[in-house]
N, C-alpha and C positions, 0 to 999 in steps of 0.2 A: 766849268771854270773852278780852279783851285785857288782859295784865298791864301795869301801869304801873311804871316804875323808881322806886325809893325815892330815888335820887340824881338830881336834875334837872340838875346841873352837867355840862357836857361837857368842861371843862378841869380838870386837876389843880390843886389848891390846898392848901397846907400846912394851912390852917384846916380844910378838909373832912377831910383825913387825920387830924388830931388828934381831931376829933369822932368819927370812925369808931373810932379806937383806944380812946377812952373808952367808946364804946357796946359794943365787943367785950368789953372788960374787965368791964363791968357785966353783960352778958348771958352771959358766960363762953362765948362762941362757939367760941374756940379752946383751951379748957381740955383738957388731956391727962391722962388717968388711966392710970398705969402698971399698975394692978392690975385693969384691965378684963379680962373674960373673952371679950370680942368680938374678932373678927379685926381686925387693923389693916392698912389699905391706904394706900399712898403713891403719889402721882402725881408723877413726875419730869419736868419740862419742860426740855429742853435749851436752852441759850442760842441766840439767833438767829445765823445765820452772816452775816458781812459779804458784801455784794454789790457787785461793781464796776459802775459805771455807764458 
């Protein structure tokens, strides 16, 4: 089974980003509950390093 991406666009667009923010708020995708009994994990991605060409 091949998964199909939900976002078809290949380039960043402020319109797409604003639609995603509204969707995340509606679906409470990033809602954080401080009273949770579950373990909380965090992934920290360091910034990219400049590369001389």
